[in-house]
C-alpha positions as CSV (number, residue, x, y, z in Angstrom):
1,X,90.3,102.0,62.8
2,X,87.4,102.0,65.3
3,X,87.9,100.9,69.2
4,X,85.8,99.7,71.3
5,X,84.4,102.1,73.9
6,X,84.5,101.4,77.7
7,X,81.4,102.6,79.8
8,X,82.9,104.5,83.0
9,X,79.5,106.3,84.0
10,X,79.6,103.9,87.3
11,X,82.6,105.3,88.4
12,X,81.4,109.0,88.2
13,X,78.0,108.6,89.5
14,X,79.6,107.8,92.6
15,X,80.1,110.8,93.6
16,X,77.7,112.9,91.3
17,X,74.9,110.4,91.1
18,X,72.2,110.3,88.2
19,X,72.1,113.6,87.2
20,X,75.0,115.2,85.8
21,X,75.1,119.0,85.3
22,X,78.0,119.0,82.3
23,X,78.5,115.9,81.0
24,X,76.0,113.2,78.8
25,X,75.9,109.5,80.0
26,X,76.9,107.1,79.5
27,X,80.6,108.1,79.8
28,X,82.3,106.4,76.8
29,X,86.3,106.4,76.5
30,X,88.7,104.8,74.1
31,X,91.5,103.8,76.3
32,X,93.6,102.1,73.7
33,X,97.4,102.1,74.5
34,X,96.5,104.4,77.3
35,X,96.3,103.6,80.9
36,X,92.7,102.5,81.9
37,X,91.0,103.7,85.0
38,X,90.2,101.1,87.6
39,X,86.5,100.5,86.9
40,X,84.1,100.5,89.9
41,X,82.7,97.0,89.2
42,X,86.1,95.4,89.0
43,X,87.3,96.9,92.2
44,X,85.1,98.3,95.5
45,X,88.1,100.4,96.2
46,X,88.3,101.8,93.1
47,X,87.7,105.5,94.1
48,X,91.1,104.7,96.0
49,X,92.9,102.7,93.6
50,X,92.7,104.9,90.7
51,X,94.6,108.0,89.9
52,X,91.4,109.8,88.0
53,X,89.3,109.1,91.3
54,X,91.5,110.4,93.2
55,X,92.2,113.4,91.1
56,X,88.2,113.9,91.1
57,X,88.1,113.8,94.9
58,X,90.7,116.8,95.0
59,X,88.5,118.8,92.7
60,X,85.8,118.0,95.0
61,X,87.2,119.5,98.2
62,X,88.6,122.6,96.0
63,X,84.6,122.9,94.5
64,X,83.6,123.4,98.4
65,X,86.7,125.8,99.2
66,X,85.6,129.5,99.0
67,X,89.1,130.8,98.8
68,X,89.9,129.9,95.1
69,X,88.0,130.6,91.9
70,X,88.1,128.1,89.3
71,X,86.9,129.3,85.5
72,X,89.9,128.3,83.7
73,X,92.0,124.8,84.1
74,X,95.4,123.0,82.6
75,X,95.7,119.2,83.2
76,X,99.3,118.4,82.3
77,X,99.2,114.7,81.0
78,X,95.5,113.9,80.8
79,X,95.6,109.9,79.6
80,X,92.4,109.0,78.9
81,X,90.8,112.6,80.2
82,X,88.5,110.5,82.7
83,X,90.1,113.1,85.2
84,X,89.5,116.2,83.0
85,X,85.7,115.1,82.7
86,X,85.8,114.9,86.8
87,X,87.0,118.3,86.9
88,X,84.6,119.6,84.3
89,X,81.6,118.2,86.1
90,X,82.9,119.4,89.5
91,X,83.5,122.8,89.0
92,X,82.1,126.0,86.8
93,X,84.9,125.7,84.5
94,X,84.8,127.5,80.9
95,X,88.4,127.1,79.4
96,X,89.8,123.6,79.6
97,X,93.1,122.7,78.7
98,X,95.3,119.5,78.3
99,X,98.9,118.2,77.5
100,X,100.4,114.9,76.6
101,X,103.5,113.8,75.7
102,X,102.4,112.1,72.3
103,X,100.0,113.2,69.6
104,X,97.9,110.2,69.7
105,X,97.1,110.8,73.1
106,X,96.5,114.1,72.8
107,X,94.1,113.2,69.9
108,X,92.2,110.2,72.1
109,X,92.0,112.6,75.0
110,X,90.5,115.5,72.8
111,X,87.8,113.4,71.4
112,X,86.9,111.4,75.0
113,X,85.7,114.9,76.3
114,X,83.9,116.4,73.5
115,X,82.0,113.0,72.9
116,X,80.9,113.4,76.8
117,X,79.6,117.1,76.8
118,X,76.2,117.7,77.0
119,X,75.1,119.3,74.1
120,X,75.2,123.1,74.2
121,X,77.7,123.5,76.7
122,X,79.6,126.7,76.2
123,X,82.9,125.1,77.9
124,X,86.3,125.6,75.2
125,X,88.5,122.5,75.4
126,X,91.8,122.5,73.7
127,X,94.6,120.2,74.1
128,X,98.4,120.1,73.2
129,X,101.4,117.8,73.3
130,X,103.7,119.4,75.6
131,X,106.3,118.1,78.2
132,X,105.9,120.0,81.4
133,X,109.2,119.2,82.8
134,X,110.7,120.9,80.4
135,X,110.6,124.9,79.7
136,X,110.8,124.5,75.8
137,X,107.9,122.3,75.8
138,X,105.7,124.9,77.8
139,X,106.1,127.3,75.2
140,X,103.0,126.2,73.2
141,X,100.9,127.3,75.9
142,X,102.0,131.2,75.4
143,X,100.5,133.7,77.6
144,X,98.0,131.9,79.0
145,X,96.9,131.8,82.6
146,X,95.0,128.8,84.7
147,X,93.1,129.1,87.9
148,X,94.0,125.6,88.3
149,X,96.5,123.5,87.1
150,X,96.3,119.7,87.9
151,X,99.5,117.3,87.5
152,X,100.0,113.5,88.6
153,X,103.8,113.0,86.7
154,X,105.5,110.4,87.9
155,X,107.8,109.6,90.6
156,X,109.5,106.8,89.6
157,X,113.4,105.5,89.7
158,X,115.3,106.0,86.6
159,X,115.7,102.4,85.7
160,X,112.0,102.1,84.7
161,X,113.5,103.7,81.6
162,X,115.4,100.8,80.7
163,X,112.9,99.2,78.4
164,X,115.6,96.3,78.0
165,X,114.8,95.2,81.5
166,X,111.0,96.9,81.8
167,X,109.9,95.7,78.7
168,X,105.9,96.1,79.4
169,X,106.4,99.7,80.9
170,X,104.0,102.5,79.3
171,X,106.4,104.6,78.2
172,X,104.2,107.2,78.6
173,X,104.8,106.8,82.6
174,X,108.9,107.6,82.2
175,X,110.8,110.4,81.8
176,X,114.2,111.1,81.6
177,X,116.8,111.9,84.0
178,X,118.9,114.2,82.3
179,X,116.3,116.4,82.9
180,X,116.4,116.5,86.1
181,X,119.5,117.8,86.6
182,X,119.2,121.3,88.5
183,X,116.3,119.3,90.6
184,X,118.4,119.9,94.6
185,X,119.7,116.4,95.4
186,X,117.5,115.5,98.4
187,X,114.1,115.7,96.1
188,X,116.0,113.9,93.4
189,X,116.8,110.8,95.6
190,X,113.5,110.5,97.0
191,X,112.1,110.7,93.2
192,X,110.4,114.2,93.7
193,X,112.2,115.5,90.2
194,X,109.2,115.3,88.5
195,X,106.6,117.5,90.8
196,X,109.5,120.1,91.5
197,X,110.0,120.8,88.2
198,X,106.3,120.8,87.3
199,X,105.7,123.0,90.5
200,X,108.6,125.5,89.3
201,X,108.0,125.5,85.5
202,X,104.2,125.8,85.5
203,X,103.8,128.9,88.4
204,X,103.8,131.2,85.2
205,X,101.1,129.6,83.6
206,X,98.9,130.4,86.9
207,X,96.4,133.1,87.0
208,X,96.3,135.6,90.3
209,X,94.6,133.7,93.1
210,X,95.5,130.2,91.3
211,X,97.0,127.0,92.3
212,X,98.3,124.1,91.2
213,X,96.9,120.6,92.3
214,X,99.2,117.6,92.3
215,X,98.8,114.0,92.9
216,X,102.0,112.6,94.5
217,X,102.2,108.8,95.6
218,X,103.3,109.4,99.4
219,X,106.0,106.7,99.4
220,X,108.2,110.0,100.9
221,X,107.6,111.7,104.1
222,X,105.1,114.4,103.7
223,X,107.3,116.8,105.4
224,X,109.4,116.4,102.7
225,X,106.9,117.6,100.2
226,X,105.9,120.6,102.1
227,X,109.3,121.3,102.4
228,X,109.6,121.3,98.2
229,X,106.6,123.4,97.6
230,X,108.0,126.3,100.2
231,X,111.5,126.1,98.8
232,X,109.7,126.8,95.7
233,X,107.5,129.8,97.1
234,X,104.0,127.4,97.8
235,X,101.4,127.3,100.4
236,X,100.5,123.9,101.3
237,X,97.1,122.4,101.7
238,X,96.1,118.7,101.8
239,X,93.2,117.8,99.8
240,X,93.2,114.0,100.1
241,X,95.1,111.6,101.9
242,X,94.5,108.0,101.2
243,X,96.1,104.3,100.8
244,X,96.5,103.2,97.2
245,X,97.1,99.7,96.1
246,X,100.2,99.5,94.5
247,X,99.9,99.1,90.5
248,X,102.3,96.9,88.4
249,X,103.4,96.1,91.9
250,X,106.2,93.7,90.5
251,X,108.3,96.0,88.6
252,X,107.6,99.3,90.7
253,X,109.1,97.5,93.6
254,X,111.8,96.0,91.6
255,X,113.0,99.7,90.8
256,X,112.3,101.2,94.2
257,X,114.4,98.6,95.7
258,X,117.2,99.0,93.4
259,X,116.7,102.5,94.1
260,X,117.4,102.3,97.7
261,X,120.4,100.2,97.2
262,X,121.8,102.4,95.1
263,X,121.4,105.7,97.6
264,X,122.5,105.0,100.6
265,X,119.9,106.2,103.4
266,X,116.9,106.1,101.3
267,X,114.0,104.0,102.5
268,X,110.7,104.3,100.7
269,X,107.3,103.4,102.5
270,X,104.9,100.7,101.4
271,X,102.6,98.8,103.7
272,X,100.8,95.5,104.0
273,X,97.9,95.7,101.4
274,X,95.7,93.7,104.1
275,X,96.0,96.6,106.1
276,X,92.9,98.1,104.6
277,X,90.6,95.4,105.1
278,X,92.2,95.2,109.2
279,X,88.9,95.3,111.8
280,X,91.3,98.4,113.6
281,X,91.5,100.6,109.9
282,X,87.8,99.3,109.1
283,X,86.6,100.4,113.1
284,X,88.8,103.8,112.4
285,X,87.5,104.1,108.7
286,X,83.5,104.9,110.2
287,X,84.2,108.3,112.1
288,X,87.9,109.6,110.5
289,X,87.7,108.5,106.9
290,X,85.7,110.5,104.7
291,X,85.1,109.5,101.2
292,X,86.1,112.9,99.5
293,X,89.3,113.6,101.4
294,X,90.4,110.5,103.0
295,X,92.4,110.5,106.1
296,X,93.5,114.1,105.5
297,X,91.5,115.5,108.8
298,X,93.1,112.5,110.6
299,X,96.7,111.9,109.1
300,X,99.0,111.9,112.0
301,X,96.7,109.1,114.0
302,X,96.0,107.1,110.5
303,X,99.8,107.0,110.2
304,X,100.2,106.3,113.3
305,X,97.7,103.4,112.8
306,X,99.4,102.0,109.7
307,X,103.2,102.4,110.9
308,X,102.9,98.7,112.3
309,X,102.5,97.3,108.5
310,X,105.1,99.8,107.3
311,X,108.1,98.1,104.8
312,X,110.8,99.4,103.0
313,X,110.7,98.8,99.1
314,X,113.4,95.9,99.6
315,X,111.0,94.5,102.5
316,X,107.5,94.8,100.4
317,X,109.4,93.2,97.3
318,X,110.2,90.2,99.7
319,X,106.8,90.4,101.1
320,X,104.9,90.9,97.5
321,X,106.7,87.3,96.7
322,X,105.5,87.5,93.2
323,X,101.9,88.8,93.9
324,X,100.8,86.6,97.0
325,X,100.6,89.6,99.0
326,X,99.3,92.8,97.9
327,X,101.5,95.9,98.8
328,X,100.0,99.6,99.4
329,X,101.2,103.3,99.7
330,X,99.8,106.6,100.6
331,X,98.7,109.2,98.4
332,X,98.9,113.0,99.0
333,X,96.7,115.7,97.0
334,X,97.9,118.8,97.6
335,X,97.0,122.5,96.5
336,X,100.0,124.4,96.1
337,X,99.1,128.5,96.0
338,X,102.0,131.1,95.4
339,X,103.0,133.2,98.2
340,X,104.7,136.4,98.1
């Protein structure tokens, strides 16, 4: 059965222009049954509101770093594979491995990459069905080592696994809370368990000098992300810092609000979406926001600026009011590199 291929060339051209070194436009993706990346022609803030584009921005930052050599790449949960295509174009890769939870997703990711590579390329591209939250699931990777591992695993409240309540939730976005039993309490409470396990479980698959790039929805204090990485013996660099609109806001906000209610003292950070287009932020952007790194180099000042629009999940759900007011959250794209 054939499926319609969607053209995402404009998304990548936003950063690479019309000349591609590794890819062969048009960049056509089969996104049937997968999360569809935000298209440039549908949202002028697509490079802020789409996880694959945020990943690409991280890869572009890494490309300019002199301290890390990247030839081999492991993508944990690639989805449509637009993020993998961005990595291939941005970095000088020779070996690419993608993982997904489900076999159909693995097959689509493989085809989405292969069909968009220039003929005669020497890049080795493989896929494997694996779960990075489970050590058993990583055994398929065997003894391979990678210069860069990328993960954008969900940090969603456990209630999202109740499909009788959240019938529209894509199964690929969920993970079982049972797998988080050995995660320290503070990180479970702030829903960092998936990232904690990824950083812990994937370390043996890093090549010497390599690192793990994580895309983390910043509804939690950045200092806690740094603390988590240091607990796991990593040093941290912030590559990208952005303000992203909350996707699937209705059920996300309901779930986060319920989590706050059941975990006393835990509060998440959301923001009124109109902040992003306010005169104050637009003026700030002109001298402090880069379209690759975002607010990474002016994070403290930006946080002070948006603090007036800060909302807990409970408050955000009330303000959202069924979609009347857009809600945003910050995103941190970090590079974690082992120390010691």
